[in-house]
PDB file with SEQRES, HELIX, SHEET and CRYST1 records, atoms N, CA, C and O in Angstrom:
SEQRES   1 A   78  MET PRO HIS VAL ILE LEU TYR ALA THR PRO THR CYS PRO          
SEQRES   2 A   78  ASP CYS HIS ALA LEU ARG ARG TRP PHE ASP ARG HIS GLY          
SEQRES   3 A   78  VAL ALA PHE GLU GLU ARG ASP LEU THR ASN PRO ALA VAL          
SEQRES   4 A   78  ALA GLU GLU ALA LYS ALA ARG TYR GLY VAL ARG VAL ALA          
SEQRES   5 A   78  PRO ILE THR VAL VAL GLY GLU GLN PHE PHE TYR GLY THR          
SEQRES   6 A   78  PHE ASP GLN GLN ARG PRO LYS LEU GLU ALA LEU LEU SER          
HELIX    1 AA1 PRO A   13  HIS A   25  1                                  13    
HELIX    2 AA2 PRO A   37  TYR A   47  1                                  11    
HELIX    3 AA3 PHE A   66  LEU A   77  1                                  12    
SHEET    1 AA1 4 GLU A  30  ASP A  33  0                                        
SHEET    2 AA1 4 VAL A   4  ALA A   8  1                                        
SHEET    3 AA1 4 ILE A  54  VAL A  57 -1                                        
SHEET    4 AA1 4 GLN A  60  TYR A  63 -1                                        
CRYST1    1.000    1.000    1.000  90.00  90.00  90.00 P 1           1          
ATOM      1  N   MET A   1      12.661  95.266  40.901  1.00  0.00           N  
ATOM      2  CA  MET A   1      13.730  94.386  40.393  1.00  0.00           C  
ATOM      3  C   MET A   1      14.896  95.280  39.941  1.00  0.00           C  
ATOM      4  O   MET A   1      14.681  96.331  39.337  1.00  0.00           O  
ATOM      5  N   PRO A   2      16.124  94.854  40.237  1.00  0.00           N  
ATOM      6  CA  PRO A   2      17.273  95.620  39.789  1.00  0.00           C  
ATOM      7  C   PRO A   2      17.438  95.705  38.286  1.00  0.00           C  
ATOM      8  O   PRO A   2      16.904  94.865  37.563  1.00  0.00           O  
ATOM      9  N   HIS A   3      18.155  96.686  37.804  1.00  0.00           N  
ATOM     10  CA  HIS A   3      18.447  96.854  36.410  1.00  0.00           C  
ATOM     11  C   HIS A   3      19.408  95.742  35.981  1.00  0.00           C  
ATOM     12  O   HIS A   3      20.401  95.523  36.676  1.00  0.00           O  
ATOM     13  N   VAL A   4      19.175  95.042  34.899  1.00  0.00           N  
ATOM     14  CA  VAL A   4      20.002  93.928  34.416  1.00  0.00           C  
ATOM     15  C   VAL A   4      20.602  94.287  33.114  1.00  0.00           C  
ATOM     16  O   VAL A   4      19.869  94.717  32.224  1.00  0.00           O  
ATOM     17  N   ILE A   5      21.875  94.146  32.926  1.00  0.00           N  
ATOM     18  CA  ILE A   5      22.498  94.370  31.586  1.00  0.00           C  
ATOM     19  C   ILE A   5      23.284  93.013  31.243  1.00  0.00           C  
ATOM     20  O   ILE A   5      23.979  92.405  32.057  1.00  0.00           O  
ATOM     21  N   LEU A   6      23.079  92.663  30.011  1.00  0.00           N  
ATOM     22  CA  LEU A   6      23.819  91.447  29.456  1.00  0.00           C  
ATOM     23  C   LEU A   6      24.796  91.960  28.401  1.00  0.00           C  
ATOM     24  O   LEU A   6      24.413  92.527  27.378  1.00  0.00           O  
ATOM     25  N   TYR A   7      26.064  91.735  28.696  1.00  0.00           N  
ATOM     26  CA  TYR A   7      27.049  92.005  27.593  1.00  0.00           C  
ATOM     27  C   TYR A   7      27.249  90.704  26.916  1.00  0.00           C  
ATOM     28  O   TYR A   7      27.606  89.705  27.540  1.00  0.00           O  
ATOM     29  N   ALA A   8      27.010  90.713  25.582  1.00  0.00           N  
ATOM     30  CA  ALA A   8      26.930  89.427  24.852  1.00  0.00           C  
ATOM     31  C   ALA A   8      27.514  89.626  23.427  1.00  0.00           C  
ATOM     32  O   ALA A   8      27.793  90.733  22.965  1.00  0.00           O  
ATOM     33  N   THR A   9      27.666  88.477  22.795  1.00  0.00           N  
ATOM     34  CA  THR A   9      27.949  88.462  21.412  1.00  0.00           C  
ATOM     35  C   THR A   9      26.903  87.664  20.643  1.00  0.00           C  
ATOM     36  O   THR A   9      26.229  86.819  21.231  1.00  0.00           O  
ATOM     37  N   PRO A  10      26.753  87.906  19.375  1.00  0.00           N  
ATOM     38  CA  PRO A  10      25.672  87.179  18.597  1.00  0.00           C  
ATOM     39  C   PRO A  10      25.865  85.702  18.483  1.00  0.00           C  
ATOM     40  O   PRO A  10      24.876  84.990  18.309  1.00  0.00           O  
ATOM     41  N   THR A  11      27.043  85.193  18.565  1.00  0.00           N  
ATOM     42  CA  THR A  11      27.290  83.766  18.402  1.00  0.00           C  
ATOM     43  C   THR A  11      27.619  82.990  19.693  1.00  0.00           C  
ATOM     44  O   THR A  11      27.985  81.816  19.643  1.00  0.00           O  
ATOM     45  N   CYS A  12      27.490  83.624  20.777  1.00  0.00           N  
ATOM     46  CA  CYS A  12      27.891  82.966  22.044  1.00  0.00           C  
ATOM     47  C   CYS A  12      26.779  82.065  22.547  1.00  0.00           C  
ATOM     48  O   CYS A  12      25.680  82.556  22.804  1.00  0.00           O  
ATOM     49  N   PRO A  13      27.016  80.761  22.701  1.00  0.00           N  
ATOM     50  CA  PRO A  13      25.905  79.875  23.179  1.00  0.00           C  
ATOM     51  C   PRO A  13      25.455  80.218  24.558  1.00  0.00           C  
ATOM     52  O   PRO A  13      24.256  80.164  24.833  1.00  0.00           O  
ATOM     53  N   ASP A  14      26.352  80.569  25.444  1.00  0.00           N  
ATOM     54  CA  ASP A  14      25.975  80.942  26.819  1.00  0.00           C  
ATOM     55  C   ASP A  14      25.124  82.185  26.895  1.00  0.00           C  
ATOM     56  O   ASP A  14      24.243  82.305  27.746  1.00  0.00           O  
ATOM     57  N   CYS A  15      25.407  83.137  25.966  1.00  0.00           N  
ATOM     58  CA  CYS A  15      24.613  84.348  25.814  1.00  0.00           C  
ATOM     59  C   CYS A  15      23.207  84.014  25.475  1.00  0.00           C  
ATOM     60  O   CYS A  15      22.268  84.546  26.067  1.00  0.00           O  
ATOM     61  N   HIS A  16      23.038  83.075  24.461  1.00  0.00           N  
ATOM     62  CA  HIS A  16      21.663  82.678  24.014  1.00  0.00           C  
ATOM     63  C   HIS A  16      20.949  82.077  25.237  1.00  0.00           C  
ATOM     64  O   HIS A  16      19.792  82.388  25.519  1.00  0.00           O  
ATOM     65  N   ALA A  17      21.699  81.181  25.971  1.00  0.00           N  
ATOM     66  CA  ALA A  17      21.063  80.540  27.116  1.00  0.00           C  
ATOM     67  C   ALA A  17      20.546  81.563  28.169  1.00  0.00           C  
ATOM     68  O   ALA A  17      19.451  81.442  28.718  1.00  0.00           O  
ATOM     69  N   LEU A  18      21.383  82.540  28.400  1.00  0.00           N  
ATOM     70  CA  LEU A  18      20.996  83.597  29.393  1.00  0.00           C  
ATOM     71  C   LEU A  18      19.801  84.379  28.884  1.00  0.00           C  
ATOM     72  O   LEU A  18      18.898  84.685  29.663  1.00  0.00           O  
ATOM     73  N   ARG A  19      19.765  84.710  27.609  1.00  0.00           N  
ATOM     74  CA  ARG A  19      18.601  85.446  26.982  1.00  0.00           C  
ATOM     75  C   ARG A  19      17.298  84.640  27.224  1.00  0.00           C  
ATOM     76  O   ARG A  19      16.290  85.155  27.707  1.00  0.00           O  
ATOM     77  N   ARG A  20      17.390  83.332  26.852  1.00  0.00           N  
ATOM     78  CA  ARG A  20      16.221  82.392  27.047  1.00  0.00           C  
ATOM     79  C   ARG A  20      15.822  82.404  28.537  1.00  0.00           C  
ATOM     80  O   ARG A  20      14.642  82.507  28.871  1.00  0.00           O  
ATOM     81  N   TRP A  21      16.791  82.299  29.392  1.00  0.00           N  
ATOM     82  CA  TRP A  21      16.492  82.181  30.807  1.00  0.00           C  
ATOM     83  C   TRP A  21      15.724  83.489  31.297  1.00  0.00           C  
ATOM     84  O   TRP A  21      14.678  83.437  31.944  1.00  0.00           O  
ATOM     85  N   PHE A  22      16.336  84.623  30.930  1.00  0.00           N  
ATOM     86  CA  PHE A  22      15.700  85.897  31.264  1.00  0.00           C  
ATOM     87  C   PHE A  22      14.237  85.938  30.749  1.00  0.00           C  
ATOM     88  O   PHE A  22      13.309  86.297  31.473  1.00  0.00           O  
ATOM     89  N   ASP A  23      14.086  85.561  29.493  1.00  0.00           N  
ATOM     90  CA  ASP A  23      12.750  85.612  28.887  1.00  0.00           C  
ATOM     91  C   ASP A  23      11.789  84.643  29.623  1.00  0.00           C  
ATOM     92  O   ASP A  23      10.667  85.035  29.942  1.00  0.00           O  
ATOM     93  N   ARG A  24      12.182  83.462  29.880  1.00  0.00           N  
ATOM     94  CA  ARG A  24      11.381  82.459  30.621  1.00  0.00           C  
ATOM     95  C   ARG A  24      10.979  82.996  32.015  1.00  0.00           C  
ATOM     96  O   ARG A  24       9.889  82.700  32.504  1.00  0.00           O  
ATOM     97  N   HIS A  25      11.849  83.768  32.632  1.00  0.00           N  
ATOM     98  CA  HIS A  25      11.618  84.241  34.007  1.00  0.00           C  
ATOM     99  C   HIS A  25      11.059  85.591  34.052  1.00  0.00           C  
ATOM    100  O   HIS A  25      10.857  86.121  35.145  1.00  0.00           O  
ATOM    101  N   GLY A  26      10.784  86.209  32.924  1.00  0.00           N  
ATOM    102  CA  GLY A  26      10.194  87.532  32.812  1.00  0.00           C  
ATOM    103  C   GLY A  26      11.118  88.692  33.316  1.00  0.00           C  
ATOM    104  O   GLY A  26      10.680  89.725  33.822  1.00  0.00           O  
ATOM    105  N   VAL A  27      12.378  88.424  33.134  1.00  0.00           N  
ATOM    106  CA  VAL A  27      13.405  89.404  33.509  1.00  0.00           C  
ATOM    107  C   VAL A  27      13.738  90.357  32.413  1.00  0.00           C  
ATOM    108  O   VAL A  27      14.326  89.939  31.415  1.00  0.00           O  
ATOM    109  N   ALA A  28      13.394  91.641  32.533  1.00  0.00           N  
ATOM    110  CA  ALA A  28      13.719  92.648  31.542  1.00  0.00           C  
ATOM    111  C   ALA A  28      15.233  92.931  31.628  1.00  0.00           C  
ATOM    112  O   ALA A  28      15.801  93.071  32.711  1.00  0.00           O  
ATOM    113  N   PHE A  29      15.858  93.008  30.438  1.00  0.00           N  
ATOM    114  CA  PHE A  29      17.272  93.253  30.488  1.00  0.00           C  
ATOM    115  C   PHE A  29      17.668  94.143  29.240  1.00  0.00           C  
ATOM    116  O   PHE A  29      17.026  94.154  28.189  1.00  0.00           O  
ATOM    117  N   GLU A  30      18.792  94.879  29.487  1.00  0.00           N  
ATOM    118  CA  GLU A  30      19.359  95.636  28.386  1.00  0.00           C  
ATOM    119  C   GLU A  30      20.560  94.805  27.847  1.00  0.00           C  
ATOM    120  O   GLU A  30      21.364  94.292  28.626  1.00  0.00           O  
ATOM    121  N   GLU A  31      20.661  94.687  26.524  1.00  0.00           N  
ATOM    122  CA  GLU A  31      21.748  93.926  25.980  1.00  0.00           C  
ATOM    123  C   GLU A  31      22.775  94.928  25.319  1.00  0.00           C  
ATOM    124  O   GLU A  31      22.366  95.871  24.642  1.00  0.00           O  
ATOM    125  N   ARG A  32      24.055  94.711  25.523  1.00  0.00           N  
ATOM    126  CA  ARG A  32      25.130  95.386  24.922  1.00  0.00           C  
ATOM    127  C   ARG A  32      26.008  94.431  24.118  1.00  0.00           C  
ATOM    128  O   ARG A  32      26.337  93.346  24.598  1.00  0.00           O  
ATOM    129  N   ASP A  33      26.373  94.799  22.962  1.00  0.00           N  
ATOM    130  CA  ASP A  33      27.038  93.942  22.007  1.00  0.00           C  
ATOM    131  C   ASP A  33      28.566  94.046  22.186  1.00  0.00           C  
ATOM    132  O   ASP A  33      29.136  95.088  21.866  1.00  0.00           O  
ATOM    133  N   LEU A  34      29.217  93.040  22.667  1.00  0.00           N  
ATOM    134  CA  LEU A  34      30.656  93.074  22.888  1.00  0.00           C  
ATOM    135  C   LEU A  34      31.455  93.036  21.589  1.00  0.00           C  
ATOM    136  O   LEU A  34      32.668  93.245  21.631  1.00  0.00           O  
ATOM    137  N   THR A  35      30.832  92.777  20.432  1.00  0.00           N  
ATOM    138  CA  THR A  35      31.568  92.890  19.136  1.00  0.00           C  
ATOM    139  C   THR A  35      31.826  94.332  18.812  1.00  0.00           C  
ATOM    140  O   THR A  35      32.685  94.616  17.976  1.00  0.00           O  
ATOM    141  N   ASN A  36      31.145  95.240  19.416  1.00  0.00           N  
ATOM    142  CA  ASN A  36      31.363  96.659  19.245  1.00  0.00           C  
ATOM    143  C   ASN A  36      32.602  97.054  20.074  1.00  0.00           C  
ATOM    144  O   ASN A  36      32.590  96.905  21.296  1.00  0.00           O  
ATOM    145  N   PRO A  37      33.654  97.548  19.438  1.00  0.00           N  
ATOM    146  CA  PRO A  37      34.876  97.802  20.247  1.00  0.00           C  
ATOM    147  C   PRO A  37      34.698  98.783  21.397  1.00  0.00           C  
ATOM    148  O   PRO A  37      35.351  98.653  22.432  1.00  0.00           O  
ATOM    149  N   ALA A  38      33.781  99.804  21.212  1.00  0.00           N  
ATOM    150  CA  ALA A  38      33.521 100.693  22.290  1.00  0.00           C  
ATOM    151  C   ALA A  38      32.860 100.016  23.496  1.00  0.00           C  
ATOM    152  O   ALA A  38      33.187 100.311  24.646  1.00  0.00           O  
ATOM    153  N   VAL A  39      31.934  99.112  23.214  1.00  0.00           N  
ATOM    154  CA  VAL A  39      31.320  98.397  24.308  1.00  0.00           C  
ATOM    155  C   VAL A  39      32.304  97.425  25.008  1.00  0.00           C  
ATOM    156  O   VAL A  39      32.312  97.282  26.231  1.00  0.00           O  
ATOM    157  N   ALA A  40      33.117  96.777  24.180  1.00  0.00           N  
ATOM    158  CA  ALA A  40      34.185  95.893  24.785  1.00  0.00           C  
ATOM    159  C   ALA A  40      35.061  96.651  25.729  1.00  0.00           C  
ATOM    160  O   ALA A  40      35.352  96.178  26.827  1.00  0.00           O  
ATOM    161  N   GLU A  41      35.499  97.849  25.312  1.00  0.00           N  
ATOM    162  CA  GLU A  41      36.305  98.636  26.189  1.00  0.00           C  
ATOM    163  C   GLU A  41      35.587  99.088  27.427  1.00  0.00           C  
ATOM    164  O   GLU A  41      36.181  99.156  28.504  1.00  0.00           O  
ATOM    165  N   GLU A  42      34.319  99.399  27.294  1.00  0.00           N  
ATOM    166  CA  GLU A  42      33.474  99.878  28.413  1.00  0.00           C  
ATOM    167  C   GLU A  42      33.442  98.656  29.447  1.00  0.00           C  
ATOM    168  O   GLU A  42      33.586  98.852  30.654  1.00  0.00           O  
ATOM    169  N   ALA A  43      33.257  97.466  28.937  1.00  0.00           N  
ATOM    170  CA  ALA A  43      33.184  96.301  29.842  1.00  0.00           C  
ATOM    171  C   ALA A  43      34.483  96.090  30.530  1.00  0.00           C  
ATOM    172  O   ALA A  43      34.512  95.828  31.732  1.00  0.00           O  
ATOM    173  N   LYS A  44      35.579  96.196  29.798  1.00  0.00           N  
ATOM    174  CA  LYS A  44      36.926  96.062  30.384  1.00  0.00           C  
ATOM    175  C   LYS A  44      37.210  97.064  31.424  1.00  0.00           C  
ATOM    176  O   LYS A  44      37.778  96.749  32.470  1.00  0.00           O  
ATOM    177  N   ALA A  45      36.812  98.313  31.150  1.00  0.00           N  
ATOM    178  CA  ALA A  45      37.093  99.383  32.098  1.00  0.00           C  
ATOM    179  C   ALA A  45      36.231  99.230  33.369  1.00  0.00           C  
ATOM    180  O   ALA A  45      36.695  99.474  34.483  1.00  0.00           O  
ATOM    181  N   ARG A  46      35.011  98.834  33.176  1.00  0.00           N  
ATOM    182  CA  ARG A  46      34.097  98.801  34.395  1.00  0.00           C  
ATOM    183  C   ARG A  46      34.279  97.464  35.147  1.00  0.00           C  
ATOM    184  O   ARG A  46      34.246  97.470  36.378  1.00  0.00           O  
ATOM    185  N   TYR A  47      34.469  96.319  34.459  1.00  0.00           N  
ATOM    186  CA  TYR A  47      34.415  95.012  35.146  1.00  0.00           C  
ATOM    187  C   TYR A  47      35.700  94.180  35.051  1.00  0.00           C  
ATOM    188  O   TYR A  47      35.817  93.084  35.598  1.00  0.00           O  
ATOM    189  N   GLY A  48      36.692  94.792  34.295  1.00  0.00           N  
ATOM    190  CA  GLY A  48      37.992  94.032  34.221  1.00  0.00           C  
ATOM    191  C   GLY A  48      37.992  92.903  33.306  1.00  0.00           C  
ATOM    192  O   GLY A  48      39.001  92.201  33.254  1.00  0.00           O  
ATOM    193  N   VAL A  49      36.971  92.639  32.568  1.00  0.00           N  
ATOM    194  CA  VAL A  49      36.878  91.618  31.554  1.00  0.00           C  
ATOM    195  C   VAL A  49      36.088  92.075  30.392  1.00  0.00           C  
ATOM    196  O   VAL A  49      35.300  93.018  30.466  1.00  0.00           O  
ATOM    197  N   ARG A  50      36.319  91.360  29.263  1.00  0.00           N  
ATOM    198  CA  ARG A  50      35.503  91.588  28.069  1.00  0.00           C  
ATOM    199  C   ARG A  50      35.228  90.257  27.425  1.00  0.00           C  
ATOM    200  O   ARG A  50      35.291  90.132  26.202  1.00  0.00           O  
ATOM    201  N   VAL A  51      34.929  89.281  28.210  1.00  0.00           N  
ATOM    202  CA  VAL A  51      34.532  87.988  27.700  1.00  0.00           C  
ATOM    203  C   VAL A  51      32.983  87.903  27.754  1.00  0.00           C  
ATOM    204  O   VAL A  51      32.360  88.525  28.615  1.00  0.00           O  
ATOM    205  N   ALA A  52      32.385  87.148  26.851  1.00  0.00           N  
ATOM    206  CA  ALA A  52      30.953  86.995  26.834  1.00  0.00           C  
ATOM    207  C   ALA A  52      30.590  85.686  27.470  1.00  0.00           C  
ATOM    208  O   ALA A  52      31.303  84.705  27.259  1.00  0.00           O  
ATOM    209  N   PRO A  53      29.514  85.604  28.245  1.00  0.00           N  
ATOM    210  CA  PRO A  53      28.652  86.771  28.625  1.00  0.00           C  
ATOM    211  C   PRO A  53      29.130  87.393  29.962  1.00  0.00           C  
ATOM    212  O   PRO A  53      29.715  86.722  30.812  1.00  0.00           O  
ATOM    213  N   ILE A  54      28.860  88.667  30.098  1.00  0.00           N  
ATOM    214  CA  ILE A  54      28.963  89.361  31.408  1.00  0.00           C  
ATOM    215  C   ILE A  54      27.550  89.837  31.774  1.00  0.00           C  
ATOM    216  O   ILE A  54      26.888  90.517  30.990  1.00  0.00           O  
ATOM    217  N   THR A  55      27.109  89.469  32.966  1.00  0.00           N  
ATOM    218  CA  THR A  55      25.792  89.884  33.393  1.00  0.00           C  
ATOM    219  C   THR A  55      25.908  90.798  34.519  1.00  0.00           C  
ATOM    220  O   THR A  55      26.594  90.471  35.487  1.00  0.00           O  
ATOM    221  N   VAL A  56      25.277  91.952  34.478  1.00  0.00           N  
ATOM    222  CA  VAL A  56      25.308  92.979  35.560  1.00  0.00           C  
ATOM    223  C   VAL A  56      23.864  93.053  36.115  1.00  0.00           C  
ATOM    224  O   VAL A  56      22.891  93.251  35.388  1.00  0.00           O  
ATOM    225  N   VAL A  57      23.795  92.878  37.476  1.00  0.00           N  
ATOM    226  CA  VAL A  57      22.500  93.005  38.148  1.00  0.00           C  
ATOM    227  C   VAL A  57      22.700  94.029  39.240  1.00  0.00           C  
ATOM    228  O   VAL A  57      23.320  93.755  40.267  1.00  0.00           O  
ATOM    229  N   GLY A  58      22.156  95.236  38.999  1.00  0.00           N  
ATOM    230  CA  GLY A  58      22.390  96.271  40.000  1.00  0.00           C  
ATOM    231  C   GLY A  58      23.801  96.651  40.048  1.00  0.00           C  
ATOM    232  O   GLY A  58      24.350  97.128  39.055  1.00  0.00           O  
ATOM    233  N   GLU A  59      24.454  96.453  41.221  1.00  0.00           N  
ATOM    234  CA  GLU A  59      25.853  96.751  41.428  1.00  0.00           C  
ATOM    235  C   GLU A  59      26.785  95.500  41.327  1.00  0.00           C  
ATOM    236  O   GLU A  59      28.011  95.601  41.381  1.00  0.00           O  
ATOM    237  N   GLN A  60      26.140  94.342  41.181  1.00  0.00           N  
ATOM    238  CA  GLN A  60      26.917  93.100  41.032  1.00  0.00           C  
ATOM    239  C   GLN A  60      27.081  92.672  39.628  1.00  0.00           C  
ATOM    240  O   GLN A  60      26.227  92.938  38.783  1.00  0.00           O  
ATOM    241  N   PHE A  61      28.193  91.995  39.350  1.00  0.00           N  
ATOM    242  CA  PHE A  61      28.360  91.456  37.985  1.00  0.00           C  
ATOM    243  C   PHE A  61      28.946  90.015  38.054  1.00  0.00           C  
ATOM    244  O   PHE A  61      29.614  89.617  39.009  1.00  0.00           O  
ATOM    245  N   PHE A  62      28.643  89.280  36.976  1.00  0.00           N  
ATOM    246  CA  PHE A  62      29.101  87.876  36.902  1.00  0.00           C  
ATOM    247  C   PHE A  62      29.557  87.651  35.489  1.00  0.00           C  
ATOM    248  O   PHE A  62      29.069  88.283  34.552  1.00  0.00           O  
ATOM    249  N   TYR A  63      30.507  86.737  35.339  1.00  0.00           N  
ATOM    250  CA  TYR A  63      30.910  86.281  33.969  1.00  0.00           C  
ATOM    251  C   TYR A  63      31.224  84.791  34.071  1.00  0.00           C  
ATOM    252  O   TYR A  63      31.440  84.228  35.144  1.00  0.00           O  
ATOM    253  N   GLY A  64      31.235  84.202  32.896  1.00  0.00           N  
ATOM    254  CA  GLY A  64      31.407  82.752  32.859  1.00  0.00           C  
ATOM    255  C   GLY A  64      30.298  82.080  32.159  1.00  0.00           C  
ATOM    256  O   GLY A  64      29.451  82.760  31.579  1.00  0.00           O  
ATOM    257  N   THR A  65      30.242  80.814  32.171  1.00  0.00           N  
ATOM    258  CA  THR A  65      29.262  80.058  31.475  1.00  0.00           C  
ATOM    259  C   THR A  65      27.834  80.320  32.103  1.00  0.00           C  
ATOM    260  O   THR A  65      27.708  80.841  33.212  1.00  0.00           O  
ATOM    261  N   PHE A  66      26.828  79.946  31.365  1.00  0.00           N  
ATOM    262  CA  PHE A  66      25.425  80.035  31.872  1.00  0.00           C  
ATOM    263  C   PHE A  66      25.279  79.249  33.136  1.00  0.00           C  
ATOM    264  O   PHE A  66      24.683  79.716  34.106  1.00  0.00           O  
ATOM    265  N   ASP A  67      25.838  78.018  33.132  1.00  0.00           N  
ATOM    266  CA  ASP A  67      25.717  77.113  34.267  1.00  0.00           C  
ATOM    267  C   ASP A  67      26.459  77.772  35.494  1.00  0.00           C  
ATOM    268  O   ASP A  67      25.991  77.598  36.619  1.00  0.00           O  
ATOM    269  N   GLN A  68      27.534  78.478  35.321  1.00  0.00           N  
ATOM    270  CA  GLN A  68      28.191  79.187  36.462  1.00  0.00           C  
ATOM    271  C   GLN A  68      27.407  80.351  36.939  1.00  0.00           C  
ATOM    272  O   GLN A  68      27.381  80.644  38.135  1.00  0.00           O  
ATOM    273  N   GLN A  69      26.748  81.041  36.007  1.00  0.00           N  
ATOM    274  CA  GLN A  69      26.026  82.243  36.452  1.00  0.00           C  
ATOM    275  C   GLN A  69      24.629  82.005  36.955  1.00  0.00           C  
ATOM    276  O   GLN A  69      24.122  82.792  37.754  1.00  0.00           O  
ATOM    277  N   ARG A  70      23.974  80.916  36.501  1.00  0.00           N  
ATOM    278  CA  ARG A  70      22.573  80.698  36.889  1.00  0.00           C  
ATOM    279  C   ARG A  70      22.260  80.696  38.344  1.00  0.00           C  
ATOM    280  O   ARG A  70      21.322  81.367  38.774  1.00  0.00           O  
ATOM    281  N   PRO A  71      23.054  79.926  39.163  1.00  0.00           N  
ATOM    282  CA  PRO A  71      22.686  79.964  40.621  1.00  0.00           C  
ATOM    283  C   PRO A  71      22.725  81.380  41.227  1.00  0.00           C  
ATOM    284  O   PRO A  71      21.892  81.748  42.056  1.00  0.00           O  
ATOM    285  N   LYS A  72      23.697  82.135  40.793  1.00  0.00           N  
ATOM    286  CA  LYS A  72      23.797  83.518  41.352  1.00  0.00           C  
ATOM    287  C   LYS A  72      22.610  84.374  40.948  1.00  0.00           C  
ATOM    288  O   LYS A  72      22.069  85.146  41.740  1.00  0.00           O  
ATOM    289  N   LEU A  73      22.225  84.214  39.698  1.00  0.00           N  
ATOM    290  CA  LEU A  73      21.121  85.011  39.082  1.00  0.00           C  
ATOM    291  C   LEU A  73      19.803  84.511  39.737  1.00  0.00           C  
ATOM    292  O   LEU A  73      18.936  85.333  40.033  1.00  0.00           O  
ATOM    293  N   GLU A  74      19.632  83.208  39.967  1.00  0.00           N  
ATOM    294  CA  GLU A  74      18.392  82.773  40.653  1.00  0.00           C  
ATOM    295  C   GLU A  74      18.267  83.316  42.033  1.00  0.00           C  
ATOM    296  O   GLU A  74      17.176  83.666  42.483  1.00  0.00           O  
ATOM    297  N   ALA A  75      19.453  83.395  42.751  1.00  0.00           N  
ATOM    298  CA  ALA A  75      19.412  83.960  44.097  1.00  0.00           C  
ATOM    299  C   ALA A  75      19.021  85.422  44.072  1.00  0.00           C  
ATOM    300  O   ALA A  75      18.261  85.872  44.929  1.00  0.00           O  
ATOM    301  N   LEU A  76      19.519  86.165  43.118  1.00  0.00           N  
ATOM    302  CA  LEU A  76      19.207  87.629  43.073  1.00  0.00           C  
ATOM    303  C   LEU A  76      17.880  87.936  42.485  1.00  0.00           C  
ATOM    304  O   LEU A  76      17.249  88.907  42.904  1.00  0.00           O  
ATOM    305  N   LEU A  77      17.393  87.144  41.502  1.00  0.00           N  
ATOM    306  CA  LEU A  77      16.234  87.597  40.728  1.00  0.00           C  
ATOM    307  C   LEU A  77      14.992  86.756  40.957  1.00  0.00           C  
ATOM    308  O   LEU A  77      13.940  87.078  40.407  1.00  0.00           O  
ATOM    309  N   SER A  78      15.068  85.705  41.736  1.00  0.00           N  
ATOM    310  CA  SER A  78      13.922  84.864  41.958  1.00  0.00           C  
ATOM    311  C   SER A  78      13.123  85.318  43.238  1.00  0.00           C  
ATOM    312  O   SER A  78      12.110  84.710  43.581  1.00  0.00           O  
TER     313      SER A  78                                                      
END                                                                             
C-alpha cells in the first residue's frame, strides 16, 4: 500500500471524516498539522495549496471536502 499523508487541522470536519474513513478501512497514515506554520509552508511549496484537508497517496495528492476526495481514495486504496 502506498504511503499516505493527511495534512489536517484539529477543527476541520472533513479532516475528522478522513481520519475515520482511514481507520475504518485499515489505512495507516501520517498526519501533519496545518496549524503549524512550517507545515503549512511545506504544503504550499509541494502542492500549491494549504487548505485542509490535503491527502497525499504516493505521488498523487487531493484536496477538497471528504465527499470530493472519497471516490479517488477508494479507487487508489481499495
